C-alpha positions in Angstrom: -12.8 -47.9 21.6 -11.6 -48.1 18.0 -14.7 -46.3 16.7 -14.1 -43.5 19.2 -10.5 -43.1 18.1 -11.5 -43.1 14.4 -14.2 -40.5 15.0 -11.7 -38.3 17.0 -9.1 -38.5 14.2 -11.7 -37.8 11.6 -12.9 -34.7 13.4 -9.3 -33.5 13.9 -8.7 -33.7 10.2 -12.0 -32.2 9.1 -12.1 -29.1 11.3 -9.0 -27.5 9.7 -10.5 -28.2 6.2 -13.7 -26.6 7.2 -12.0 -23.5 8.5 -9.6 -23.1 5.7 -12.0 -21.4 3.2 -12.9 -18.8 5.9 -9.3 -17.7 6.1 -8.6 -18.0 2.4 -11.1 -15.2 1.6 -9.1 -12.7 3.6 -7.0 -11.0 0.9 -4.6 -8.4 1.9 -4.3 -5.4 -0.5 -0.9 -3.9 -1.0 -1.2 -0.1 -0.6 1.9 0.5 -2.7 3.1 3.5 -0.6 6.6 4.8 -1.4 7.0 6.8 1.9 7.1 5.2 5.3 4.0 6.3 7.3 6.0 6.8 10.5 9.3 8.3 9.5 8.6 9.7 6.1 11.6 8.0 4.6 11.5 5.8 1.5 10.1 2.3 2.2 12.6 -0.6 2.3 10.6 -3.2 0.4 11.3 -5.7 3.2 9.4 -4.2 6.1 5.6 -4.2 6.1 2.6 -3.9 8.4 -1.0 -5.0 7.9 -3.9 -2.9 9.0 -7.6 -3.5 8.2 -6.8 -5.7 5.2 -4.2 -3.4 3.8 -0.4 -3.8 3.6 1.7 -0.7 4.2 5.4 -0.5 3.4 7.8 0.7 6.2 11.3 1.9 6.1 12.4 -0.5 8.9 11.0 -3.0 11.4 11.2 -0.4 14.2 8.3 1.6 12.6 5.8 -1.2 13.1 5.1 -0.6 16.8 4.5 3.1 16.5 2.3 2.5 13.4 0.1 0.0 15.2 -0.3 2.3 18.2 -2.0 5.0 16.1 -2.5 3.8 12.5 -5.0 6.4 11.6 -2.6 9.2 12.4 0.3 7.7 10.4 -1.8 6.8 7.4 -3.1 10.4 7.2 0.5 11.7 7.5 1.7 9.3 4.8 -1.2 10.2 2.4 -0.5 14.0 2.9 3.3 13.5 2.3 2.7 11.4 -0.8 0.2 13.9 -2.1 2.6 16.8 -1.6 5.4 14.8 -3.2 3.3 14.0 -6.2 2.3 17.6 -6.8 5.9 18.8 -6.3 7.1 16.4 -9.0 4.4 17.2 -11.5 5.8 18.2 -14.8 4.9 21.6 -16.1 5.2 21.7 -19.9 7.5 24.4 -21.3 6.7 25.9 -24.7 9.6 25.3 -27.0 10.7 27.9 -29.6 9.0 26.0 -32.4 5.7 26.0 -30.5 5.9 29.7 -30.1 6.6 30.2 -33.8 3.6 28.0 -34.6 1.4 30.1 -32.4 2.7 33.3 -34.0 2.0 31.9 -37.4 -1.6 31.0 -36.4 -2.1 34.5 -35.1 -0.6 36.1 -38.2 2.2 37.9 -36.3 5.1 36.7 -38.5 
């Protein structure tokens, strides 16, 4: 009886140790999105959802359920909004007066 109890206890402690490396390899990658995939509002930094090994920021906990119902749709929406936002905030260099003068000197117009 004591041997059976010892074997059962040993197995109970060894099974979690054997399974631990399997779960340790599942690393979640933070997407780093600034816009909530569901609402389009800025992410809160406290609400997140994981999908296919990626962590998406949300604006609030209420956006988690809609996201999980149709994640492909919301990820596409988010990527489109972030792409549009990035191109809208792109800085267009403006030539200063001194740059114009330098160009004129190079061309011999002064």
